[in-house]
C-alpha positions in Angstrom: 15.7 -66.5 14.1 19.2 -67.5 15.4 20.1 -67.6 19.1 23.5 -66.1 19.8 25.3 -66.1 23.1 28.6 -64.2 23.6 30.7 -64.8 26.7 34.1 -63.6 27.8 35.7 -66.9 29.0 39.2 -65.7 29.7 41.3 -62.6 29.2 41.7 -62.3 25.4 39.1 -65.0 24.7 35.5 -64.8 23.8 33.1 -67.7 23.1 30.2 -67.4 20.7 27.5 -70.1 20.7 24.8 -70.0 18.1 21.9 -72.2 17.2 21.4 -73.2 13.6 17.9 -72.1 12.5 17.3 -75.2 10.4 18.4 -78.2 12.6 18.6 -76.3 15.9 22.1 -77.6 16.5 24.3 -75.5 18.8 27.8 -74.6 17.7 30.6 -72.9 19.6 33.3 -70.8 18.1 36.0 -69.1 20.1 37.6 -65.8 19.2 41.0 -64.7 20.4 40.9 -60.9 20.8 43.5 -58.2 21.5 42.8 -54.7 22.8 44.0 -52.0 20.4 43.3 -48.6 21.7 39.7 -48.4 22.8 38.6 -51.3 20.6 39.0 -55.1 20.6 40.2 -56.8 17.4 39.9 -60.5 16.6 43.3 -62.1 16.2 42.3 -65.7 15.6 39.2 -67.9 15.3 39.1 -71.3 16.9 36.5 -73.8 15.6 35.9 -76.7 18.1 34.3 -79.1 15.7 35.3 -81.7 14.6 38.5 -80.8 16.4 40.2 -77.6 17.4 41.1 -75.7 14.3 42.8 -72.3 14.4 42.2 -70.1 11.3 45.7 -68.5 11.7 47.2 -72.0 11.8 45.3 -73.2 8.7 46.2 -70.1 6.8 49.9 -70.3 7.8 50.4 -73.7 6.2 52.5 -73.6 3.0 50.9 -75.0 -0.1 53.0 -77.7 -1.7 
């Protein structure tokens, strides 16, 4: 079983912490969200390890 903690940490930002079921290591991933109508949509995913990495930033890099 995997532990999952979801916390609103700031307006437009949600932190998700989960525990790996094999090595029990905790990982935090931040989601930037935007309210669209009655629903919230993820606009970016930020991985904290090994350094801050934005999925939008990674995908926006031009391939040489």
